[in-house]
C-alpha positions in Angstrom: -213.1 -82.3 66.2 -214.1 -85.9 65.4 -217.6 -86.2 63.9 -220.1 -87.4 66.5 -217.8 -86.7 69.4 -218.0 -84.0 72.0 -215.8 -82.5 74.6 -217.2 -83.5 78.0 -217.4 -80.3 79.9 -220.7 -81.1 81.7 -220.4 -81.8 85.4 -223.8 -83.5 85.5 -224.9 -86.0 82.9 -228.2 -87.9 82.7 -227.9 -91.5 81.5 -230.5 -94.1 80.5 -230.7 -97.8 80.0 -228.8 -97.6 76.7 -225.8 -96.2 78.6 -225.5 -99.2 80.9 -223.1 -100.6 82.0 -221.9 -97.0 82.6 -218.3 -96.0 82.5 -216.4 -92.8 82.4 -215.2 -91.4 80.1 -218.0 -92.5 77.7 -217.4 -93.5 74.1 -219.1 -90.4 72.7 -216.7 -88.1 74.6 -214.0 -86.5 72.5 -211.4 -87.1 75.2 -212.1 -90.7 75.7 -208.6 -91.4 77.1 -208.5 -88.3 79.4 -208.3 -90.7 82.4 -208.5 -94.5 83.0 -211.9 -96.0 82.3 -213.9 -96.6 85.4 -217.2 -98.4 85.6 -219.8 -96.6 87.7 -222.6 -98.4 89.6 -225.3 -95.9 88.8 -228.1 -98.5 89.0 -227.6 -99.0 92.8 -228.4 -95.4 94.0 -229.6 -93.7 90.8 -226.4 -91.6 90.6 -222.6 -92.1 90.7 -219.7 -89.7 90.8 -216.6 -90.3 88.7 -213.6 -90.4 91.1 -211.2 -89.0 88.4 -213.0 -86.1 86.8 -215.9 -85.4 89.3 -218.7 -85.8 86.7 -222.0 -86.7 88.4 -224.0 -89.3 86.4 -227.7 -89.4 87.2 -229.8 -92.3 85.9 -233.1 -91.3 84.3 -235.8 -92.8 86.5 -233.6 -93.1 89.5 -232.2 -96.3 91.1 -233.4 -99.7 90.1 -235.8 -101.4 92.4 -234.2 -104.3 94.4 -235.4 -107.9 94.1 
């Protein structure tokens, strides 16, 4: 296993500001090329579901407030 990488087996992942813009798979995932990279708009609703692997990403603090 590559150092600093992990196999993404979680089906629910909490993400923060440092993870934005969010895409799946994430760089720290061991299987970064398991499916095409897709950007997920987690800021809009506070959560986003990857259409390829089904991982639910939840933004810490919820959705961003609108202008």
